Every structure is written in C-alpha cells, then in structure tokens.
C-alpha positions, 0 to 999 in steps of 0.5 A: 505478475510473475513469469518464468525466465525465458531465453531471449526471443522466446515467448513466455508460455501463457500458463506460467503467468500468474497475476497477483500483486507484486508489490508486498509493501503495497499489499501490506498497506491494503490488508493490515488496516482490514485486519486491524479494524475488524479487531477494533470494531469488536464485532463481525459482519460477513460483508467484511469479507466482501471488503477484503475480496474487493480490495484484493481483486482491485489491486490485483487487476492492475497488472493484467490491465497494463499488459493489455494496454501495452499490447494494444498500444505498444507491442507490435507482435502478439505476446503469449502473456496477453491471453493469460492477462485477459482471463486474469482481468476477467476473473479479478473483475468478476470477483470485484463485481460479486463483492460489490454487489454484496457491499451494495446490499449491506452498505448505505447507498451514499457510502457505496457510491462514494467508495465505488467511484474512488476505487475506480478512479484510483485503479485507473490512475494506477493502470495509467501510471504503471503503463507509463512506467511512472510508478516510482513517482513519490507523489503517486506512492504517497497518494497510494498510501492514502488510498490503500489504507483507506480499506480501514474506513471501508472495513469500518462501514461493513462492521459498524454501518458507519465510519467511526471517529476512532477509525478516522484517527486510525486511517490518519495515523496509519496513512502517515506512518506509510508515507514516512516509510516511503520517503525513508525508502526513497532516501535510502535509494538516493543514498545507494545510488550516490554511493555507487557514483561516489557523489553526494546524495540528494537530500530531497527525500531525506528532508521530506522524511524528516518533516513527516517524522517531525509531524509524528513526533508532535502527534506522539507528544500530543497523544501522551498529553492527552492520555492516549499512551498507547498511541503515543508509544506507537508514534514513538516507535515508528518515529524512532525506527524511521529516524534510526534508518535515516541515521544508518543511511550515512553508513556505506556498509548499512547501504549494502543491506539487501532491499528485501531485508529492508522491506522485511524490517519495514514490515515488521515495524508497521506490524508492531505500529498497527498492534500498538494502535489497536491497543491504544484505541481499544 
C-alpha cells in the first residue's frame, strides 16, 4: 500500500491509495518461479496466466484486508483509506475468483483443492500476522518463502498437468536459497543495530544463516558428484554470494550501505541463481 504523505491530523484522500504488493523481495519470490517453470516446462498453456493472476491477486489482497481489520478492531474513527481498501479488496478478490475458475476447469480436482486450501490458509495467516505487526518474524518469513516459491509447483501443473520430479527439485532449491537470503538479511539488521548501540551483535541469525549455507554447499558438492554441474554452479554461486555478505557484515563501512542497494544486489543474485538452475535442469 502506498499513500501520499499528509500533514498530521489530515486524512489521506482515498483516491491516492493504491494497494499493490510493497515487499519487492516477496514479489520476486512469487513471480520468479512462475517464469522459470514456464521456461523449463518447454510447453505453453494459457492456464499458466491464471496461475500468475491468482498468485498476484492473493499477495495483493493482503494489505487492503489488513486495513479493513484495523478499521474494524483498532481505529476509533473512520479513515479515508478504508473505502479504497474495500474497493481494492473486492477487485483483487474478483480476479482471484476468475483465475480460480479457470484453474478449476483445467486442473485435476485434487490439485485444485489442495492449492486452493493452501492459498487461503497462507493468505489468512499473512493477514493475521500483518494485523498484529509481526510480519518481521523470521519463522513467518521462512514459511512465506516456501509458500511463495510454491508457485513453481502450480505453474508446473498448468504446463504439464502434474508436478514433475524436476519441478520438486527446483522448488526445494529455490526455497532453500530464499530462506538463506532471509537469514542473511536478519543477520545484517542485527549487525546494523549493534553498530548504532556500540554493543556486540546477536549471532542467532548469523549462525542460522551459516547452517543453511552449509546445507547449500553440501547440496552443491552432491550435485557435482552426480554430474549436475549447472545446479552445482548455481548452488556455489549463491553460497559464495551470501557468505561474502556475512563476511562484509563485520565491516562497519559495509553496514552503511542502504538497504535498498542491498535488496537490489540480492535480487540480482536470485535472478542469476534461477537462470543457472534453469540451465542445470534443462
């Protein structure tokens, strides 16, 4: 949700409110697997567009739903953005319904019910977590990484009619990479906080990130031994990139780099990783 800045005490005009996904990292986790699997499937079906539309509508509906909940249970006075939130929620809900209808007509019923329930459960959890301002919970973010990257599985169903074994591997590898990235970011945030307070940084997320990077390194070695060199290179790239980030976090000057720049670098690394995975699974 993006709104224009207004002086204190004034309501934001409803027409200035736009409810699109704000978390660029989460949006990338959602969209990148869709395009990657569309390439790997080597075939095109128009229902893949329904997966794209349904996924984007689901993630976009979260913010207006949170606004409506806060209007109902928190805010004592009516706010201008509430009317806009209702309109946007109805719009995203309609898009989700139309996309779901397409998938119901083209997917196996069991797959449709499974993904439908999964989407509703995760969307409900995301709304509640954001309503309670706990969206920075690491456990929730890692669960989100697994959920958002599962669009790869949905795209595979649309493209091939089933979840192929190679797609399961893609999902596992992309979810692991996303989880490692989340932990590295949290380690950076801890280091930045410690730098301002001149106190030792918490090592909780740093150690967790090192464990996940160790898993990725072992996976890279295993892929190389099995002859999947493209996958091995992808895993080594992301392991090396995140390890370098952890090393740089010990440098106070490196910690001053704006988080926007850090996010752009992470997006570039994720894009290269996905491209190498596509090459490795081709």
